[in-house]
N, C-alpha and C positions, 0 to 999 in steps of 0.2 A: 756509399756511392755504387758499390757493386750490386747491392740489392735493387737500387732504382734502375740500373741498366738492365739488370735481368727482368725487372718488372715490365719495363718498356718493350724489351724484345719479346716477352710472352704476349703482351698486348698486341704488338705488331703482328706476330704469328697468328694469333686468334683473329684479328681483324682480316688478314689474308684468307684464312680458312672460311670465314663467314661470306667474303666476297666470292670466293670460289664455289661455295655452296649455293649462292644465289643465281650463279650462272651455269649450273649443271642440274640435271634432272634424273629421275628414276622413272622408268616404265613399270607400272604396277599391272600385272595381268591376272584376271580372275575368271572363273567359269561359274555362272549361276544359272539357276532354273527358276522361272517364273510361271505362275499358274495360268493355264490357257483352257478356256472352253473350246476354242477352235485353235487347234495345233498350228504353229508357225515353223517355218524353216529356221533353224539355229542361225544366228547372225553375230557379227562382231561389231561392237560399239566402241568408238574412240571418244572419250570425254576428256576435254581440256578446259580449264578455267583460270582466270586471273592471269592472262598473258602480260598485261600491263605494258611495260616498255621493251620486252624481250623480242628478240627475232626468232622465228620458228625456222630452224634449218632445214633445208631441202631434204636431208637424210634422216630427219627425225622419225619418219614413218616409213620403213623399209619392209612391211608386211602388209597383207591385204586386210582391208576393213569394209564394212558395209554401210556405215553410217557414222558421221561426226557430229558431236554436240559440243558447242562452245557455251560454257556455263557462265557467261558474263564477264565483264572487265577485259575485254579483248584489248582495250585501249585506255589511255588516261590523257589528261592535259599535257601537252607539250610533245606528244608523240606524232611524228609525221604521218599523214594519211597515206603516204606512199608505202610506208613500212606496214600499215594495216592491210593495204590491198595486197601486198607481196605475201603476207601471212595467210590471208584468206585464200590466195591462190594456191599456195602450197598445200592447204588442207583440202581445197576442193579438188586437187589432183587426185585424190585417193578415194573419195565417196561424196555422197550428198551431204551438205553441211546444214545444220540447224543452229539458231543462236537465240539466246535470251539476254536481256539487258542487265548489265550490273550497275553499281551506284557511280563508277567512274567513266562508264561509256559515253555518257552525255556531256562530259566535260569537254568533248570536241564537238564540232558541228554535226548535229544529228542528221541534217539533210544530206550532208556530204558522206556521212557514214552509210546512210541508207542507200546511197547511189552506188557505193562500192558493193554493197550486198546485192542490189538489183542487177548491177552488171556482172556479178560473179555467179549469181544463182543461189546465194545464200538464203534459206528460208528463215525469216524473223518470226518468232513465236510470240506475238503480241497478246498475251492472255487468250490463247486458243489451243485447240488440239488438232492433231493431223494423224491419219491413219499411216502405218508404216508398210512398205512393201506390198501395197494393194490390199492388205488385210484389215477390214473395217473394225475388227475386234482386237487389233493391236495398235493402241494409241500412244502418241507422244504428246504430252500436255506441257506447255511452257507458260511460265508466269512472268510477268513484267512487274516485279515486286516494287521497284523503286519509282514507279509511276504513281503509286499510293492511290490507286483507284478503288473506290468502296465495292465495285462489282467485279473486281479483277479475278477472284477464284470463281465466281459464278459463270463468267464468260469464259474462262479457261476450261472449265469442265462441263459446259452446257451440252456438247455433243458425245460426252462419255456415257456409254450404257453400263448397267450393273454387271454384266458378265464380260466386259472387256478386259484385256491384259493392258495395264496402264504403266506407262513410264513418265514420271514427273520430274520436271527440271526447274529449278529457281536459282538465281545467283545465291541467295542466302538459305543456310539450313534452319534459320528461325522460323521459316514457313513449314517445317516438317510436321510440327505438332497439330497443324490444321488439317493434315492429310488423314482424314477419318471420316466415316459416314458417307455422305453424298459426294464427298471429295477424296475417296479412297483411291489409292495407287499401289502398285506391286513393288516398283523400284523407284527410289527417289535419290536425285542427284543434285549437288550443290557445291560451291566453292566458298569464296568470299572471306574466310577466316584466316586463310594462309597457315592454318595449323598453329597459329600463334606467331609464326614467322621467326621469332627469336625466343627460344625456350632455354631456360636454366633448369637442367635436369627435368623434373616432371612439371615444372612451372612455366606458364605461358599465358599471354592475353586471352587466348582462345585454347580449347582443346585441340590435341593433334588430330590431323585428318585420319579417317578410318572408314571401314566398311563393317556395318553391324546389321543384324537381324532383330527387329523389334516388331512384336505382334503380327508375325508373318509378312512384314515389309522389309525390304532390304534398303538400308540407308547408306549412301556413299557420300562422304564429305571429304573433298580433296584438299591437300595442302596448297594446291594451286601451282602454276606453272612459273609465274613471275613474282615480282615483289613491288611494293609502293612506299613511298616516303624513304625509309632506310632500305637501300638495296643490299641487304644483307640477310643471311639465314643462318640460324643455328638450332639443331635439334628438331627441325621440321623441314625435311628435305623437300626441294621442289619435285613435282611429280605430274604424271599424266596417266590415264588409265585406258586399257583395252579390256572390255567385258565380253566374253563369249556367252551369249544368252541362249538358253534352250528352254523349250516348253515342258511343262509337266502338268498332270491333271489338276484342275483347279479345284480348290477346297472352298465350299460354299461359305461366305462371310456373313 
């Protein structure tokens, strides 16, 4: 009987720990250099993905940033649109906000969600690129992966030139292998996997989020900010990122 009680108590403690992890987050800060034919002023980029049901607290960002990118799954079915609007408002208070669609975002009414974005000034990247800070050679490319358009990549990169410095964002990192040749980019951003969300030691449904350099490209996969289905986390802490991005002399590809 004592063993059963101890087991139950241990399970309860673990469950509370996982709930706590699901409602706390870590700020990850990195400084990176991107190749640039035309130098740009260093800037701070905040990347947040997979908010899902969570509330973004007003004091989450107490430091200056120059641009905010939402990497999809800002919302999911059952989340009040008022909460989404408030989350967007709190991000917009700090810097211009750019958004790409995730697989859960369209579980709510897309028209209403787009209305929130329009009213707030959020720039939705529907398979397109935009220049940043008035620099035509510094481009942010956003892919609407889950629209499953056969020409999505072509449209997203159609205005990107060979010598541009390119930041690419998709909700899913499973697009990263396609970023080569005519679709080349220097910094790749994604979420979606939640880092496995619940990991037993080194084992999880997906790999833990990380930043890696592969073939002169920097790939950032975030563990994400929120949770879905099971609102628990273990071994894959919720996180959001601030990247200080500086230019360096571009290597010919």
